[in-house]
C-alpha positions as CSV (number, residue, x, y, z in Angstrom):
1,X,12.4,30.9,-8.0
2,X,13.2,29.8,-4.4
3,X,15.8,27.3,-3.3
4,X,13.4,24.4,-3.1
5,X,12.2,25.0,-6.6
6,X,15.8,25.2,-7.9
7,X,16.7,21.9,-6.2
8,X,13.6,20.2,-7.6
9,X,14.3,21.5,-11.1
10,X,17.8,20.3,-10.9
11,X,16.7,16.8,-9.9
12,X,14.1,16.7,-12.7
13,X,16.9,17.7,-15.2
14,X,19.2,15.0,-14.0
15,X,16.5,12.4,-14.2
16,X,15.4,13.5,-17.7
17,X,19.0,13.2,-18.9
18,X,19.4,9.8,-17.3
19,X,16.1,8.5,-18.8
20,X,16.2,10.1,-22.2
21,X,16.8,7.0,-24.2
22,X,13.3,5.4,-24.2
23,X,10.2,7.0,-25.5
24,X,8.1,4.0,-24.4
25,X,9.0,4.3,-20.8
26,X,9.0,8.0,-20.4
27,X,5.6,9.7,-20.5
28,X,4.6,13.0,-21.9
29,X,1.2,14.3,-20.8
30,X,-1.5,11.8,-21.3
31,X,-0.4,10.5,-24.7
32,X,0.3,7.0,-23.3
33,X,-3.4,6.4,-22.7
34,X,-4.0,5.8,-26.4
35,X,-0.9,3.6,-26.8
36,X,-1.9,-0.1,-26.7
37,X,1.7,-1.0,-26.1
38,X,1.3,-0.1,-22.4
39,X,-0.8,-3.2,-21.9
40,X,2.0,-5.4,-23.1
41,X,4.6,-6.7,-20.6
42,X,8.1,-5.4,-21.4
43,X,10.5,-8.1,-22.7
44,X,14.0,-8.5,-24.0
45,X,15.9,-5.2,-24.6
46,X,12.9,-3.1,-23.5
47,X,12.8,-4.9,-20.2
48,X,16.5,-4.5,-19.7
49,X,16.3,-0.8,-20.5
50,X,13.4,-0.3,-18.1
51,X,15.3,-1.9,-15.3
52,X,18.3,0.2,-16.1
53,X,16.2,3.4,-16.1
54,X,14.7,2.4,-12.7
55,X,18.2,2.0,-11.5
56,X,19.1,5.4,-12.7
57,X,16.0,6.9,-11.1
58,X,17.1,5.4,-7.8
59,X,20.7,6.4,-8.2
60,X,19.8,10.1,-9.0
61,X,17.5,10.4,-6.0
62,X,18.7,10.9,-2.4
63,X,15.4,11.0,-0.4
64,X,12.9,8.8,-2.0
65,X,9.3,8.6,-0.7
66,X,7.9,5.2,-1.5
67,X,4.2,4.3,-1.7
68,X,3.3,0.6,-2.0
69,X,0.1,-1.2,-2.8
70,X,-1.2,-4.7,-3.1
71,X,1.0,-5.4,-6.1
72,X,4.1,-5.3,-3.8
73,X,2.9,-8.4,-2.1
74,X,1.5,-10.6,-4.9
75,X,4.9,-12.4,-5.3
76,X,4.4,-13.5,-1.6
77,X,1.2,-15.2,-2.6
78,X,-1.2,-12.5,-1.5
79,X,-3.7,-11.5,-4.3
80,X,-4.2,-7.9,-5.3
81,X,-7.5,-6.1,-5.9
82,X,-7.4,-4.7,-9.4
83,X,-4.9,-6.8,-11.2
84,X,-5.5,-9.3,-13.9
85,X,-6.7,-11.9,-11.3
86,X,-7.6,-9.3,-8.7
87,X,-10.2,-10.1,-6.1
88,X,-12.5,-7.3,-7.3
89,X,-12.9,-9.2,-10.6
90,X,-14.3,-12.2,-8.7
91,X,-16.9,-10.3,-6.8
92,X,-14.9,-9.3,-3.7
93,X,-16.6,-6.6,-1.7
94,X,-14.7,-5.6,1.5
95,X,-16.7,-4.9,4.6
96,X,-17.5,-1.2,5.2
97,X,-16.7,0.5,8.5
98,X,-20.4,1.4,8.9
99,X,-21.6,-2.2,8.5
100,X,-19.0,-3.5,10.9
101,X,-20.0,-1.0,13.6
102,X,-23.8,-1.2,13.2
103,X,-24.6,-4.8,12.5
104,X,-23.7,-7.8,14.6
105,X,-24.4,-10.2,11.7
106,X,-21.8,-8.3,9.6
107,X,-19.3,-8.5,12.4
108,X,-19.8,-12.3,12.5
109,X,-19.5,-12.5,8.8
110,X,-16.2,-10.5,8.9
111,X,-14.6,-12.4,11.8
112,X,-15.6,-15.8,10.5
113,X,-14.0,-15.1,7.1
114,X,-11.0,-13.3,8.6
115,X,-10.5,-16.2,11.0
116,X,-9.9,-18.5,8.0
117,X,-8.0,-15.9,6.0
118,X,-5.5,-15.1,8.8
119,X,-4.4,-18.7,9.1
120,X,-2.8,-18.3,5.6
121,X,-2.0,-14.6,5.9
122,X,0.0,-15.1,9.1
123,X,2.4,-17.5,7.4
124,X,3.2,-15.3,4.3
125,X,6.8,-14.2,3.9
126,X,8.4,-11.0,2.3
127,X,9.4,-11.2,-1.3
128,X,12.2,-9.5,-3.3
129,X,10.2,-6.3,-3.5
130,X,10.0,-5.9,0.2
131,X,13.7,-7.0,0.6
132,X,14.9,-4.5,-2.1
133,X,13.0,-1.6,-0.4
134,X,14.5,-2.5,3.0
135,X,18.0,-2.6,1.4
136,X,17.4,0.8,-0.2
137,X,16.5,2.2,3.2
138,X,19.7,0.8,4.7
139,X,21.6,2.4,1.8
140,X,20.1,5.8,2.7
141,X,18.0,6.1,-0.4
142,X,14.5,5.8,1.1
143,X,13.4,8.8,3.1
144,X,10.1,7.0,4.1
145,X,7.8,4.3,3.0
146,X,4.0,4.6,3.0
147,X,2.2,1.3,2.5
148,X,-1.4,0.7,1.9
149,X,-1.0,-2.9,2.7
150,X,-2.0,-4.4,6.1
151,X,0.1,-7.5,5.8
152,X,3.2,-6.2,7.7
153,X,5.6,-7.7,5.2
154,X,7.7,-4.5,4.9
155,X,8.4,-4.7,8.7
156,X,9.3,-8.4,8.4
157,X,11.8,-7.5,5.6
158,X,13.6,-5.0,7.8
159,X,12.2,-1.6,6.7
160,X,11.8,0.7,9.7
161,X,10.8,4.0,8.2
162,X,7.2,3.0,7.6
163,X,3.7,4.4,7.9
164,X,1.0,1.7,7.8
165,X,-1.5,4.0,6.2
166,X,-4.4,1.5,6.6
167,X,-3.2,-0.2,9.8
168,X,-2.0,-3.7,10.5
169,X,-4.1,-6.9,10.4
170,X,-1.8,-8.5,13.1
171,X,-3.2,-6.1,15.7
172,X,-6.6,-5.9,17.3
173,X,-8.1,-3.0,19.1
174,X,-11.0,-2.8,21.6
175,X,-13.3,0.2,20.8
176,X,-14.6,0.2,24.3
177,X,-11.5,0.2,26.5
178,X,-9.0,1.2,23.9
179,X,-6.7,-1.8,24.6
180,X,-4.8,-3.6,21.9
181,X,-3.9,-7.2,21.5
182,X,-1.8,-9.3,19.1
183,X,-4.0,-10.9,16.5
184,X,-2.3,-14.2,17.2
185,X,-3.8,-14.2,20.7
186,X,-7.2,-13.3,19.4
187,X,-6.8,-16.1,16.7
188,X,-6.3,-18.6,19.5
189,X,-9.4,-17.5,21.2
190,X,-11.4,-17.7,18.0
191,X,-10.0,-21.2,17.4
192,X,-11.1,-22.3,20.9
193,X,-14.6,-20.8,20.6
194,X,-15.2,-22.0,17.0
195,X,-13.9,-25.5,16.9
196,X,-14.5,-27.2,13.6
197,X,-14.9,-23.9,11.6
198,X,-11.5,-24.2,10.0
199,X,-11.9,-27.8,9.1
200,X,-15.3,-27.0,7.5
201,X,-14.2,-24.0,5.4
202,X,-10.4,-23.7,5.1
203,X,-10.0,-26.0,2.1
204,X,-12.6,-24.1,0.1
205,X,-11.5,-20.6,1.1
206,X,-10.2,-18.1,-1.4
207,X,-7.6,-15.7,0.1
208,X,-8.1,-11.9,-0.2
209,X,-5.6,-9.1,-0.1
210,X,-6.9,-7.7,3.2
211,X,-6.5,-10.9,5.1
212,X,-10.2,-11.9,4.5
213,X,-11.2,-15.1,2.8
214,X,-14.1,-15.9,0.6
215,X,-16.0,-18.9,2.1
216,X,-18.8,-19.2,-0.4
217,X,-22.5,-18.4,-0.1
218,X,-23.3,-21.6,1.8
219,X,-21.3,-20.5,4.9
220,X,-23.6,-19.9,7.9
221,X,-22.0,-17.1,9.9
222,X,-24.8,-16.8,12.4
223,X,-23.4,-19.4,14.8
224,X,-19.9,-17.9,14.8
225,X,-18.7,-16.7,18.2
226,X,-17.3,-13.2,18.1
227,X,-13.9,-12.6,19.9
228,X,-14.0,-11.0,23.3
229,X,-11.6,-8.4,24.6
230,X,-9.3,-10.0,27.2
231,X,-8.8,-6.6,29.0
232,X,-12.5,-5.9,29.4
233,X,-13.1,-9.5,30.5
234,X,-10.3,-9.3,33.1
235,X,-11.8,-6.0,34.5
236,X,-15.3,-7.5,34.6
237,X,-16.6,-5.1,31.9
238,X,-18.1,-7.8,29.6
239,X,-16.8,-8.8,26.1
240,X,-15.8,-5.4,24.8
241,X,-15.9,-4.6,21.1
242,X,-13.0,-5.9,19.1
243,X,-12.0,-4.6,15.7
244,X,-8.9,-5.3,13.7
245,X,-6.5,-2.3,13.8
246,X,-7.1,-1.5,10.2
247,X,-9.0,1.2,8.3
248,X,-12.1,-0.3,6.7
249,X,-13.6,1.2,3.6
250,X,-15.7,4.2,4.5
251,X,-13.5,5.1,7.5
252,X,-10.9,7.8,7.6
253,X,-7.1,7.5,8.1
254,X,-6.3,9.3,11.4
255,X,-5.5,12.9,10.9
256,X,-2.1,12.7,12.6
257,X,-1.1,9.9,10.1
258,X,-2.1,12.0,7.2
259,X,-0.1,15.0,8.4
260,X,2.9,12.8,8.9
261,X,2.7,11.5,5.4
262,X,2.3,15.0,3.9
263,X,5.5,16.0,5.8
264,X,7.4,13.2,4.2
265,X,6.0,14.2,0.8
266,X,7.4,17.7,1.4
267,X,10.8,16.4,2.5
268,X,11.4,13.8,-0.3
269,X,13.2,14.6,-3.5
270,X,11.5,11.9,-5.6
271,X,8.4,9.6,-5.4
272,X,8.4,5.9,-6.2
273,X,5.0,4.2,-6.5
274,X,5.2,0.4,-6.3
275,X,2.4,-2.0,-7.0
276,X,-0.5,0.4,-6.7
277,X,-3.2,1.7,-9.0
278,X,-3.6,4.7,-6.7
279,X,-7.4,4.4,-7.0
280,X,-7.8,4.9,-3.2
281,X,-7.6,8.6,-2.5
282,X,-6.0,8.1,0.9
283,X,-2.7,7.4,-0.8
284,X,-3.3,9.3,-4.1
285,X,-3.3,12.6,-2.3
286,X,0.4,12.2,-1.5
287,X,1.1,11.8,-5.2
288,X,-0.8,15.0,-5.8
289,X,1.2,16.7,-3.0
290,X,4.5,15.7,-4.6
291,X,3.3,16.7,-8.0
292,X,2.5,20.2,-6.7
293,X,-1.2,19.8,-7.5
294,X,-4.3,20.7,-5.4
295,X,-5.5,18.0,-3.0
296,X,-7.7,17.6,0.0
297,X,-6.4,17.5,3.6
298,X,-2.9,18.2,4.8
299,X,-1.2,20.9,6.8
300,X,-2.5,24.4,7.0
301,X,-0.6,26.9,4.9
302,X,2.5,28.1,6.5
303,X,3.3,31.8,7.2
304,X,5.3,32.1,3.9
305,X,2.6,30.5,1.7
306,X,-0.7,32.1,0.9
307,X,-3.8,29.8,1.4
308,X,-4.0,27.1,-1.2
309,X,-0.4,27.3,-2.3
310,X,1.5,24.1,-2.0
311,X,5.0,23.7,-0.5
312,X,6.2,21.6,-3.4
313,X,7.0,22.0,-7.0
314,X,6.9,19.0,-9.2
315,X,9.3,16.3,-8.2
316,X,10.3,13.2,-10.2
317,X,7.7,10.5,-10.1
318,X,8.3,6.8,-11.0
319,X,5.4,4.3,-11.2
320,X,6.3,0.6,-11.1
321,X,3.0,-1.2,-11.6
322,X,1.3,-3.7,-13.8
323,X,-1.5,-1.7,-15.4
324,X,-2.6,1.9,-15.5
325,X,-3.0,4.1,-12.4
326,X,-5.1,7.0,-11.4
327,X,-2.2,9.3,-11.7
328,X,-1.8,9.0,-15.4
329,X,-5.5,9.1,-16.1
330,X,-5.9,12.3,-14.2
331,X,-3.0,14.1,-15.8
332,X,-0.2,13.5,-13.3
333,X,2.4,12.3,-15.7
334,X,5.2,10.1,-14.3
335,X,8.7,10.7,-15.4
336,X,9.0,7.0,-15.6
337,X,6.3,4.3,-15.9
338,X,7.4,0.6,-15.9
339,X,5.1,-2.2,-16.6
340,X,6.9,-5.1,-14.9
341,X,6.4,-7.2,-11.7
342,X,7.5,-5.2,-8.7
343,X,9.7,-7.9,-7.2
344,X,11.7,-8.6,-10.4
345,X,12.3,-5.0,-11.4
346,X,13.1,-3.6,-7.9
347,X,15.4,-6.4,-7.0
348,X,17.4,-6.2,-10.3
349,X,17.6,-2.4,-10.1
350,X,18.5,-2.2,-6.5
351,X,21.2,-4.9,-6.5
352,X,23.1,-3.2,-9.3
353,X,26.8,-2.8,-8.7
354,X,27.5,0.5,-6.8
355,X,23.9,1.2,-5.9
356,X,23.7,-0.6,-2.5
C-alpha cells in the first residue's frame, strides 16, 4: 500500500468513526435504493443529526473538492432541472449546440428567450449555500469548487477557487473573431434592437435554470433581431457570430478544463457534492475519479501507473441533495447522503463553533 492509499484509508476511518451513529444517513452499497425513507425530508432529531454529521465530515477533511449543481441556487430563486418542480418536468428542452450553430431560427428562438430570462437572472443574489462554501474556502477547507451552474453566484459570494465547468451566462463570445463581451453590454444592444419585446413577453415568462425563459408557443421569434459582435462591427467585418460563453447540450467541455478538474480530484482528500443529481457525465466523471472507478477522459497514465490504473483510491464522498443521484444508482456509495436543502444544511454545518 503506497502513501496516498494509507492517507485515504486513514481519512475514511476517521470519517466512519465520526459518522457511525446513524444508519439512515450512512449508506452501504445500494441498499438505500429500496428504502422509501430516502424520499422523506429529514426532520427533528434526524435533521439535527444529519447536520452534525455534515459538520463532522467537513471538520475531518482538509482539502475538500466541491461539485455544485442547480440545487445550490434554488434558494436564490433559480429553478433546478430535475427537482420536484424542476423545469424538465414542465417540458423544458434546452437548446443543443448543433441547433444553435446550424439554424438561424433556433438562434433567434434562443436569444429571444434568453433576452427575457437574463433580465431576471442578472438580479439574482447568492444564498446561504454560496456564502457557506465561500466561508469554507476562506477557512482553508475547500481545495477547489467545480460548479455546473452558469449563474456566477459562487463568484458573487466570494469564492475564488472555482472552475465554471459549463461556462458563464454573463459572458458572450464571438465565434468569428474570438472576442468576448460582457453580457450586460449585449443585453443593452438587444434591448435597443428589440424594443417592446420585454413588455410583450416578460410578464408571462417562466424562468429556467440556464438563464433561458419559457415564453409560450405563441411567441413569434422570427422578427427578433440577433445581437451583433461589437468587435467585428468596429473592424468592418459584419455582425460576427455571438454565442453565450456556456457549454450547450451536445457540446464538449474544453479539454484543458477537464484536465484541471481531474487534477483537483487527485489532490483532494474528500468530495462534497451539493445540489446535483450528477446525471450529466461532464461532472459525474470527477466523482468516479475520486471513487477510484473507471471513467472516460482525463490525464494519460503517469510513468508509475500502468495504463488504465487510477491515481486515486476511494476517498470520502458526501452528497447533499434533495433526491437520488446517479452516483448511488450506479454503485458509487457515498459515505454520507443528506436529504436536506443545501442552503440550510451547509450554513448550519459550516457556522458551527470552531469550524470557521
